[in-house]
C-alpha positions in Angstrom: -5.2 -32.4 -5.4 -2.4 -32.8 -8.1 -0.8 -29.8 -9.6 -2.4 -28.5 -12.8 -1.0 -29.7 -16.1 0.3 -26.6 -17.9 -0.8 -26.0 -21.5 2.8 -25.2 -22.6 6.2 -26.4 -21.4 7.3 -24.4 -18.4 10.7 -25.8 -17.4 13.7 -27.1 -19.3 16.3 -29.3 -17.7 18.5 -29.2 -20.8 18.8 -25.6 -21.9 18.2 -22.1 -20.6 14.6 -20.8 -21.1 12.7 -17.6 -20.4 9.4 -17.8 -18.6 7.0 -14.8 -18.7 6.0 -13.7 -15.2 4.7 -10.7 -13.3 6.0 -8.8 -10.2 3.4 -9.5 -7.5 4.2 -6.8 -5.1 2.3 -3.7 -3.9 3.7 -1.2 -6.5 1.9 0.7 -9.2 4.5 -0.4 -11.8 3.4 -4.1 -11.9 6.4 -5.1 -14.0 6.4 -7.9 -16.6 9.3 -10.2 -15.8 11.6 -12.5 -17.8 12.6 -15.3 -15.6 15.6 -17.2 -16.9 15.6 -20.9 -15.9 18.4 -23.4 -16.4 18.3 -27.0 -15.1 15.2 -26.3 -13.2 16.7 -23.3 -11.3 16.1 -19.6 -11.7 19.4 -18.0 -12.7 18.1 -14.4 -13.4 15.0 -12.2 -13.0 14.9 -9.3 -15.5 12.3 -6.8 -16.8 10.5 -7.6 -20.0 11.9 -5.2 -22.6 8.8 -5.5 -24.8 6.3 -4.5 -22.0 6.0 -0.7 -22.4 5.6 0.2 -18.7 8.5 -2.1 -17.7 10.8 -1.4 -20.6 13.4 -3.9 -19.5 14.1 -2.3 -16.1 13.4 -3.5 -12.5 13.8 -2.0 -9.1 16.7 -3.2 -6.9 14.3 -5.2 -4.8 12.7 -7.4 -7.5 15.9 -7.7 -9.5 17.0 -9.8 -6.5 13.9 -11.9 -6.4 15.8 -15.2 -7.0 17.7 -14.4 -3.8 14.3 -14.2 -2.0 13.1 -17.5 -3.5 16.2 -19.4 -2.6 16.7 -17.7 0.8 18.2 -20.1 3.3 15.6 -19.2 5.9 12.6 -19.9 3.7 9.9 -22.0 5.2 9.7 -25.2 3.1 7.7 -27.6 5.3 4.6 -27.2 7.5 5.5 -26.1 11.0 3.6 -26.6 14.3 4.3 -24.4 17.3 5.9 -25.9 20.4 7.0 -22.8 22.2 5.1 -19.8 23.5 3.5 -17.5 21.0 6.0 -15.0 19.7 9.1 -17.2 20.4 9.1 -18.7 16.9 9.7 -22.3 18.1 8.3 -24.9 15.8 8.6 -28.5 14.7 8.0 -29.8 11.1 4.8 -31.8 10.5 3.3 -33.4 7.5 0.8 -31.5 5.3 -1.9 -34.1 6.2 -1.4 -33.6 9.9 -1.4 -29.8 9.6 -4.4 -29.5 7.3 -6.5 -32.2 9.1 -6.0 -30.3 12.4 -6.6 -26.9 11.0 -9.8 -28.0 9.2 -11.1 -29.7 12.4 -10.5 -26.7 14.6 -12.0 -24.2 12.1 -15.1 -26.5 11.7 -15.5 -26.6 15.5 -15.4 -22.8 15.7 -17.7 -22.4 12.8 -20.2 -24.7 14.4 -20.5 -22.2 17.2 -20.2 -19.1 15.1 -18.3 -18.8 11.8 -17.9 -15.1 12.4 -15.4 -15.9 15.1 -13.1 -16.8 12.3 -11.2 -13.9 10.7 -9.1 -14.0 7.5 -6.4 -11.4 7.5 -4.7 -10.6 4.2 -3.5 -7.8 2.0 -1.0 -7.2 -0.8 1.8 -9.6 -0.1 0.8 -10.6 -3.6 -1.5 -8.5 -5.8 -2.5 -11.6 -7.7 -6.2 -12.4 -8.4 -5.7 -16.1 -7.8 -3.2 -16.3 -4.9 -4.7 -13.2 -3.3 -8.5 -13.3 -2.8 -9.4 -16.0 -5.4 -9.8 -19.5 -3.9 -9.5 -17.9 -0.4 -12.6 -15.8 -0.9 -14.5 -18.8 -2.1 -13.7 -20.6 1.2 -14.5 -17.7 3.5 -17.8 -17.0 1.6 -18.9 -20.6 1.9 -17.9 -20.8 5.6 -19.5 -17.5 6.5 -16.4 -16.1 8.2 -16.1 -12.5 9.2 -15.4 -10.0 6.4 -12.1 -8.2 6.5 -12.2 -4.5 5.6 -8.9 -4.3 3.6 -8.2 -0.6 4.0 -4.7 -0.4 5.4 -3.0 1.2 2.4 -5.0 3.1 -0.1 -8.7 3.1 0.7 -9.0 6.7 1.8 -7.6 7.9 -1.5 -9.4 5.3 -3.5 -12.8 6.1 -2.2 -12.1 9.8 -2.5 -11.1 9.4 -6.1 -14.2 7.4 -6.8 -16.4 10.0 -5.2 -14.9 12.6 -7.5 -14.4 10.7 -10.8 -16.7 7.8 -10.3 -13.9 5.3 -10.2 -10.2 4.9 -9.5 -9.1 6.1 -12.9 -6.6 8.6 -14.2 -4.2 9.5 -17.0 -1.7 7.1 -18.6 1.7 7.0 -16.9 3.6 7.0 -20.2 2.2 10.4 -21.3 3.8 12.1 -18.3 6.9 12.2 -20.7 5.1 14.9 -22.7 4.0 17.0 -19.7 5.6 20.5 -19.2 4.9 20.6 -15.5 4.8 17.5 -13.2 3.7 17.9 -9.6 4.7 14.8 -7.7 2.5 15.0 -4.6 2.9 12.7 -1.6 5.1 10.3 -3.5 8.7 9.2 -3.6 8.8 7.4 -7.0 12.6 6.7 -6.9 11.6 4.3 -4.1 8.1 3.4 -4.9 7.6 3.7 -8.7 10.9 3.7 -10.6 9.3 3.5 -14.0 7.2 6.6 -13.5 10.4 8.3 -12.3 12.1 7.3 -15.5 9.2 8.8 -17.5 9.4 12.0 -15.4 13.1 12.2 -16.2 12.3 12.0 -19.9 10.0 15.0 -19.4 12.6 16.8 -17.4 15.2 16.3 -20.1 12.7 17.8 -22.6 12.4 20.9 -20.5 9.6 20.1 -18.0 9.6 21.4 -14.5 9.3 18.9 -11.6 7.8 20.0 -8.3 7.7 17.6 -5.3 5.2 18.2 -2.5 6.3 16.1 0.6 7.1 16.8 4.2 10.3 14.9 3.7 13.2 15.8 1.4 13.0 12.4 -0.2 15.4 11.0 -2.8 12.8 12.2 -5.3 12.4 15.7 -3.8 16.1 16.4 -3.9 16.2 15.7 -7.7 13.2 17.8 -8.6 13.5 21.5 -9.5 11.5 22.5 -6.4 10.6 20.9 -3.1 7.6 22.2 -1.1 8.0 20.7 2.5 4.6 21.2 4.0 3.6 19.9 7.4 2.0 16.4 7.4 -1.7 16.4 6.9 -2.0 19.9 5.5 -2.3 19.0 1.8 -6.0 19.9 1.7 -5.2 23.4 2.9 -2.6 23.8 0.1 -5.1 22.6 -2.5 -7.7 25.0 -1.4 -5.2 27.9 -1.5 -4.2 26.9 -5.1 -7.9 27.0 -6.0 -8.1 30.4 -4.4 -5.4 31.7 -6.7 -6.9 30.0 -9.8 -10.2 31.8 -9.0 -8.7 35.2 -8.0 -6.5 35.4 -11.2 -9.2 33.8 -13.4 -7.0 31.0 -14.5 -10.0 28.7 -14.8 -11.2 26.8 -17.9 -14.8 28.0 -17.6 -16.0 25.9 -20.6 -14.6 22.7 -19.0 -16.1 23.6 -15.7 -19.5 24.4 -17.1 -19.7 21.2 -19.1 -17.8 18.7 -17.0 -17.8 19.7 -13.3 -20.8 19.3 -11.1 -21.1 21.7 -8.1 -18.3 24.2 -8.8 -20.0 27.2 -7.0 -19.9 25.8 -3.4 -16.3 24.8 -4.0 -15.4 28.2 -5.2 -17.1 29.8 -2.1 -15.0 27.6 0.2 -11.8 28.2 -1.8 -12.2 32.0 -1.5 -11.8 31.7 2.2 -8.4 30.1 1.8 -5.9 32.8 1.0 -2.3 31.8 0.5 -1.5 33.5 3.8 -4.0 31.4 5.7 -2.8 28.2 4.1 0.8 29.1 4.5 0.3 29.4 8.3 -1.3 25.9 8.4 1.1 24.2 6.0 4.3 25.8 7.4 5.4 27.2 4.1 5.6 30.7 2.5 2.6 32.2 0.9 4.7 33.3 -2.1 5.4 29.6 -2.8 1.7 28.9 -3.0 1.1 31.8 -5.4 3.9 30.8 -7.7 2.8 27.2 -7.8 -0.7 28.2 -8.7 0.5 30.4 -11.5 2.8 27.8 -12.9 0.1 25.1 -12.7 -2.5 27.2 -14.4 -0.3 28.6 -17.1 1.9 25.7 -18.0 0.3 23.4 -20.6 0.1 20.4 -20.3 0.4 20.1 -16.5 0.1 16.8 -14.7 -0.2 15.6 -11.1 1.3 12.3 -9.9 -0.6 11.9 -6.6 0.3 9.0 -4.3 -0.9 7.5 -1.1 1.5 9.0 1.4 -0.5 12.2 1.7 -3.8 10.4 2.5 -2.5 8.5 5.6 -3.9 11.2 7.9 -7.3 12.1 9.4 -8.2 14.4 6.5 -6.6 12.3 3.8 -9.8 11.6 1.9 -10.9 15.2 1.7 -7.4 16.2 0.6 -7.5 13.7 -2.3 -10.9 15.0 -3.4 -9.6 18.6 -3.5 -6.4 17.7 -5.4 -8.4 15.6 -7.8 -10.5 18.6 -8.7 -7.5 20.8 -9.6 -7.1 19.5 -13.2 -10.8 19.8 -13.7 -10.7 23.5 -12.9 -7.8 24.3 -15.3 -9.0 21.9 -18.1 -5.8 20.0 -17.8 -7.7 16.8 -18.8 -8.0 18.2 -22.3 -4.4 17.0 -23.0 -3.3 13.4 -22.8 -0.2 14.6 -20.9 -2.4 16.6 -18.5 -4.6 15.5 -15.6 -3.9 13.3 -12.6 -2.9 9.8 -11.8 -3.4 8.3 -8.3 -4.7 4.9 -9.4 -5.6 3.2 -12.7 -7.2 0.1 -11.1 -10.8 1.3 -11.9 -10.1 0.7 -15.6 -10.1 -3.0 -14.8 -13.4 -3.0 -13.0 -15.3 -4.6 -15.9 -12.2 -6.5 -17.2 -11.8 -8.9 -14.4 -14.3 -11.6 -13.6 -14.5 -10.8 -9.9 -17.7 -12.6 -9.0 -16.5 -15.7 -10.8 -13.1 -15.6 -9.0 -14.5 -14.9 -5.5 -18.0 -16.4 -5.7 -19.9 -14.1 -3.3 -23.0 -16.2 -4.1 -21.6 -18.8 -1.7 -22.7 -16.6 1.1 -26.2 -17.7 0.3 -27.8 -14.5 1.6 -25.7 -14.2 4.8 -24.0 -10.9 5.7 -21.1 -11.6 8.1 -19.8 -8.8 10.4 -16.9 -6.7 9.1 -13.7 -6.3 11.0 -11.4 -3.4 9.9 -7.8 -4.6 9.5 -6.5 -1.3 10.8 -8.1 -1.9 14.2 -6.9 -5.5 14.6 -4.9 -4.5 17.7 -8.1 -3.5 19.6 -10.3 -6.2 18.0 -8.2 -9.2 19.0 -8.4 -7.9 22.6 -12.2 -7.4 22.5 -14.6 -9.7 24.3 -17.9 -10.8 22.6 -20.6 -8.1 22.6 -23.8 -7.2 20.8 -22.0 -4.3 19.0 -18.8 -6.2 18.1 -20.1 -9.8 17.7 -18.3 -12.9 18.8 -14.8 -12.8 20.2 -12.3 -13.6 17.5 -11.2 -17.2 18.1 -9.2 -17.9 14.9 -7.2 -15.8 12.5 -5.8 -17.1 9.1 -3.1 -14.8 7.8 -1.8 -14.8 4.3 -0.1 -12.1 2.2 0.3 -9.9 5.2 2.4 -9.4 8.4 0.1 -7.5 10.7 2.3 -7.8 13.8 4.8 -5.6 11.9 2.6 -3.4 9.7 -0.6 -2.7 11.6 -0.8 0.5 13.7 -0.3 0.6 17.5 1.3 -2.8 17.1 2.1 -3.3 20.7 -1.6 -4.1 21.0 -1.4 -6.2 17.8 1.4 -8.3 19.3 -0.5 -8.8 22.6 -3.6 -9.8 20.6 -1.7 -12.4 18.6 0.0 -13.7 21.8 -3.4 -14.8 23.1 -3.1 -18.5 23.9 -6.8 -19.1 23.2 -6.4 -17.6 19.7 -5.9 -20.2 17.0 -3.6 -18.7 14.3 -2.6 -20.1 10.9 -0.1 -18.2 8.8 0.7 -19.0 5.1 4.2 -17.6 4.6 7.6 -17.7 3.0 9.5 -16.8 6.2 9.1 -16.7 9.9 7.9 -13.1 10.1 6.8 -11.4 13.3 3.3 -12.7 12.7 4.4 -16.2 11.8 6.3 -16.3 15.2 2.9 -16.1 16.8 1.2 -18.9 14.7 0.0 -22.3 15.8 0.8 -23.5 12.3 3.0 -22.0 9.6 2.3 -23.3 6.1 4.9 -22.9 3.4 3.7 -20.8 0.5 5.0 -20.7 -3.0 6.6 -17.5 -4.4 5.6 -15.8 -7.6 8.2 -17.9 -9.5 6.4 -21.1 -8.5 2.7 -20.6 -9.2 0.1 -19.4 -11.7 -1.6 -16.0 -11.2 -3.3 -13.2 -13.1 -2.8 -9.5 -12.4 -4.4 -6.2 -12.9 -2.5 -3.1 -11.8 -3.0 0.4 -10.3 -0.3 2.2 -12.3 -1.0 1.3 -15.9 -3.6 -0.5 -18.0 -2.1 -3.8 -18.9 -3.8 -7.1 -17.9 -1.1 -9.6 -17.1 -0.5 -13.4 -16.6 2.1 -15.0 -14.4 3.4 -18.5 -15.3 5.4 -20.6 -12.9 9.0 -20.7 -13.8 10.1 -23.5 -11.5 8.5 -26.3 -9.5 7.7 -25.4 -5.9 10.7 -25.7 -3.6 10.5 -28.2 -0.8 6.9 -28.8 0.3 5.7 -25.3 -0.6 2.1 -25.0 -1.9 0.3 -22.1 -3.5 -2.3 -20.2 -1.4 -5.0 -21.4 -3.7 -4.0 -25.0 -3.3 -4.0 -24.7 0.5 -7.5 -23.2 0.6 -8.7 -25.8 -2.0 -7.5 -28.6 0.3 -9.0 -27.0 3.4 -12.4 -26.7 1.6 -12.2 -30.4 0.8 -11.5 -31.4 4.4 -14.3 -29.2 5.6 -16.7 -31.1 3.3 -17.4 -28.4 0.7 -18.2 -30.1 -2.6 -19.1 -27.2 -4.9 -17.4 -27.6 -8.3 -15.6 -24.2 -7.9 -13.4 -25.7 -5.2 -11.9 -28.0 -7.8 -10.8 -25.2 -10.2 -7.0 -25.4 -10.7 -4.7 -22.4 -10.2 -4.1 -22.4 -14.0 -7.8 -22.5 -14.8 -8.4 -19.6 -12.4 -5.6 -17.5 -13.8 -6.6 -18.1 -17.4 -10.2 -17.4 -16.6 -9.7 -14.3 -14.6 -10.3 -11.8 -17.4 -13.4 -11.0 -19.4 -12.7 -11.9 -23.0 -14.9 -9.0 -24.1 -12.4 -6.5 -22.5 -9.1 -8.4 -22.6 -7.4 -10.0 -25.5 -6.9 -13.4 -24.0 -4.8 -14.8 -26.9 -2.4 -11.9 -26.4 -2.2 -12.4 -22.7 -1.3 -16.0 -23.1 1.1 -15.4 -25.9 3.0 -12.3 -24.5 2.0 -12.4 -20.8 0.2 -9.0 -21.1 -2.3 -7.1 -23.1 -3.3 -3.4 -23.0 -6.9 -2.4 -22.2 -8.6 -0.2 -24.8 -8.6 3.1 -22.8 -8.5 6.4 -24.7 -5.2 8.4 -24.6 -7.0 11.4 -23.1 -9.9 9.7 -21.4 -11.6 12.8 -19.9 -10.8 15.4 -22.6 -14.6 15.7 -23.2 -15.7 14.7 -19.7 -17.1 11.2 -19.6 -16.2 10.6 -16.0 -17.5 7.4 -14.4 -20.0 9.3 -12.3 -23.8 9.1 -12.9 -23.8 12.5 -14.6 -20.5 11.9 -16.5 -19.1 15.0 -14.7 -16.5 15.3 -12.0 -18.4 15.7 -8.7 -17.8 18.2 -6.0 -20.7 17.8 -3.6 -20.6 14.0 -3.4 -23.5 12.1 -1.8 -22.9 11.6 1.9 -19.7 13.5 1.8 -20.6 17.1 0.9 -18.2 19.6 -0.4 -14.5 18.7 0.3 -12.7 20.8 2.9 -9.5 20.8 4.9 -9.7 18.4 7.8 -6.9 18.8 10.4 -4.9 16.0 11.9 -6.1 14.2 15.0 -2.7 15.0 16.5 -1.3 18.5 15.8 -0.5 21.7 17.6 -3.8 23.2 16.2 -6.1 20.3 16.9 -4.6 18.9 20.1 -2.5 21.6 21.8 -2.2 19.8 25.2 -1.0 16.6 23.5 1.4 18.6 21.4 2.9 20.2 24.5 4.0 16.8 25.6 4.8 15.4 22.2 5.8 18.3 20.0 7.2 16.5 17.0 5.1 15.2 14.1 6.3 11.8 12.9 5.8 10.3 9.5 7.0 6.8 8.7 7.6 6.4 4.9 9.2 3.1 3.7 12.9 2.6 3.7 14.2 2.7 0.1 15.1 -1.0 -0.1 12.0 -2.4 1.6 8.4 -2.6 0.4 6.1 -2.4 3.4 7.5 -5.3 5.4 8.5 -7.4 2.4 12.3 -7.9 1.6 13.3 -6.9 5.2 14.8 -10.4 5.7 16.8 -10.3 2.4 20.3 -9.9 3.8 21.7 -7.8 1.0 18.8 -5.3 1.2 18.8 -5.2 5.0 22.6 -4.6 5.0 22.1 -1.7 2.6 19.5 -0.1 5.0 21.7 -0.9 8.0 19.4 -0.4 10.9 16.2 1.5 11.9 16.8 5.3 11.6 15.1 8.5 12.6 15.7 11.5 10.4 15.8 14.8 12.3 16.5 18.4 11.5 19.4 20.0 13.3 17.1 22.5 14.9 15.1 19.7 16.7 18.2 17.6 17.4 20.2 20.3 19.0 17.3 21.3 21.2 17.5 17.8 22.6 21.3 17.5 22.7 21.1 14.8 20.0 24.0 14.4 17.6 24.1 12.6 14.3 24.6 8.9 14.9 23.2 8.9 18.5 20.8 6.2 19.5 17.5 7.8 20.3 14.2 6.8 22.0 11.1 7.9 20.2 8.0 7.7 22.4 4.4 8.8 23.1 1.5 7.5 25.2 1.2 4.4 23.0 4.7 3.2 23.3 8.4 3.7 22.4 11.0 2.5 20.0 14.7 2.9 19.4 16.5 4.2 16.3 19.7 5.7 15.1 19.5 9.5 14.6 20.3 10.9 11.2 20.7 14.6 11.7 20.6 17.0 8.7 20.5 20.7 8.2 23.9 21.3 9.9 25.8 24.4 8.6 23.0 25.1 6.0 23.2 21.6 4.4 20.0 20.1 3.2 18.1 17.9 5.6 15.7 15.0 4.9 13.5 16.2 7.8 12.0 19.7 8.1 11.9 21.4 11.5 9.1 20.1 13.6 8.9 16.7 11.8 10.8 13.5 12.2 10.9 10.6 9.7 11.0 7.1 11.1 11.7 4.9 8.1 9.9 1.6 8.0 8.7 -1.0 8.0 11.3 -3.1 9.9 10.2 -6.4 11.3 9.9 -6.0 15.1 12.4 -8.8 15.7 15.1 -6.8 13.8 14.5 -3.7 15.9 16.9 -2.9 18.7 14.3 -3.5 21.4 11.9 -5.8 19.5 9.6 -2.9 18.3 9.3 -0.7 15.2 7.7 2.7 14.4 4.2 1.2 14.4 4.5 1.0 18.2 3.8 4.7 18.1 1.0 5.0 15.4 -2.7 4.9 16.4 -5.7 3.1 15.2 -8.0 6.1 14.5 -9.4 6.1 11.0 -9.4 8.6 8.1 -12.3 10.8 7.2 -13.2 8.7 4.2 -12.4 5.1 3.5 -11.9 3.8 7.0 -8.1 3.8 6.5 -5.2 4.3 8.9 -3.8 7.6 9.9 -0.1 6.4 10.0 1.3 9.9 9.3 -0.9 11.6 11.8 1.3 11.0 14.9 2.9 13.2 17.5 6.0 12.0 19.4 8.9 13.1 21.6 12.5 12.1 21.0 15.4 11.9 23.5 18.9 10.4 23.5 18.6 6.8 24.5 21.4 7.3 27.1 19.5 10.1 28.6 16.5 7.9 28.9 18.5 5.2 30.6 20.0 7.8 33.0 16.5 9.0 33.9 15.3 5.5 34.6 18.3 4.8 36.8 17.7 8.0 38.8 14.0 7.1 39.3 15.0 3.7 40.7 
């Protein structure tokens, strides 16, 4: 199908021009971009100075987006595998050859059982068109297996919705007026630079910044206070804070009475969690808990910037529910600079035309089985069974790199290495997953296609226009799925919708000013400055809910893997490992950008001197990190020597990710060690709920030689 004819000129071969675009990546900031184009080539990518959340600034990663688009290793022609899976050996083929073969093979599998086909995608782009727009239409018509897309934020998202009725919160810009900001489970210097700029405004105006994080992150070291609790103990800390609010009568009784449903059973539970009890669980001082409770209750307005790091453990959902109730108990929601922000995506629930974009009616009454993306390692290795359904025979991957990012990825790699698994990957580069594909199809970047965007960090609907023509033979995701639908004989008119039509039709005109979106590239939703000052939560009662249906009263849920819950396992693997993102990567995106990878250097493991010295490990040593699931190599970065601050606290190591496996020293990364067990709420991964042991790599080699 020919490319859509744009409604306004997009390119200029004669003079520099600026095209309005949007950052597509998995970040709450969702920046508005100004893409400068000259002679059909992008010469600069900058932040839109008029877009309030962006304010003209970009992170280091996206400011180099042109480098990614013009990367010399970019895939620009369809590729067909000629080597073994995982070798990354391909030959170029035509689009017709690739699409004809793919369609024929998917049709043959679907004739036996369409549920044997599994789409696998996530947030390589957050766009409504190039994400799950045309793709969802195809999968719904085909009757392919559903994918439970839970790998990042679902535990926190469902927990927030259980409490507030939706994924909603305060406005990011009003943190500038807060007098106390608690940054909980977040490293915004890496993951949300625009929020960090706002927090710095508040700091300069006299606000106190407190960071709660097991790791002394770049953010933690720039806050007034860092509380380095043990991974997975956030719920215990929240209960102890509630204990102090109740004991000292720092409650807003009027707000609780009118706007909180079920306070009494929560209060009874909180009374059991003294600061001393929580301190023992969290590995911090009880005095720290008491002082934080006092400051949080008595400083007005106080705001919490909660992020998804703390919900990647067994009890992550319950912890989010408890933390989300804190501003309800103190009445912090009365102020526009008080409350909590984890996600703002719920404000868009009625603003985007989801059913029109994804067309679930094409299922025609069918309910395919659901496969959780977190357990893909196990699921690719399963045989057919009544409980599981048919063996997975085909996987179509787009906007994701599961061989690098999914937990226990030794199993994931083995699953994708199955010779009887037909695998298609839509990609920009030969990632770890693409190396296992039968076909790799060249995808456009954000600078080359249309898209529409909502966000989870602010309340602006946004439109991305292509700035340049697609490079080489690259095609948009939507165009690939459109052409596959045609080859599979699907004739519904929705499969003829162009990318442009889908992008311009993605928003409900009753909620979004479409003229403004088209003129400026963005438009703010009409959300009140202090949305819950008088209650009005999205729940059935309009009140924040404690005793949620099917979930009960939130409580502390310990990690699967900890000294308290698994003492025998902890005796063999005594160190808790978390795996936050390296500063210059975003999940596995940007790992292949040479300048960013050069800045990161190599995979590292941050250790405290106490743990390193006990293992005869020095700063700069190559170390082996291992448990029953596997092992990986990294360079030790040891802190805490001679009283100096350390990134890692005692008992915890930080394996920064997510490196592609092919760039690891031994062809692995930290997800070799993580497990596939799910969170208490939301069916999400427990990446930061992981016990390991660490030894010098040389010592490991010596032991192996002695055994031989």
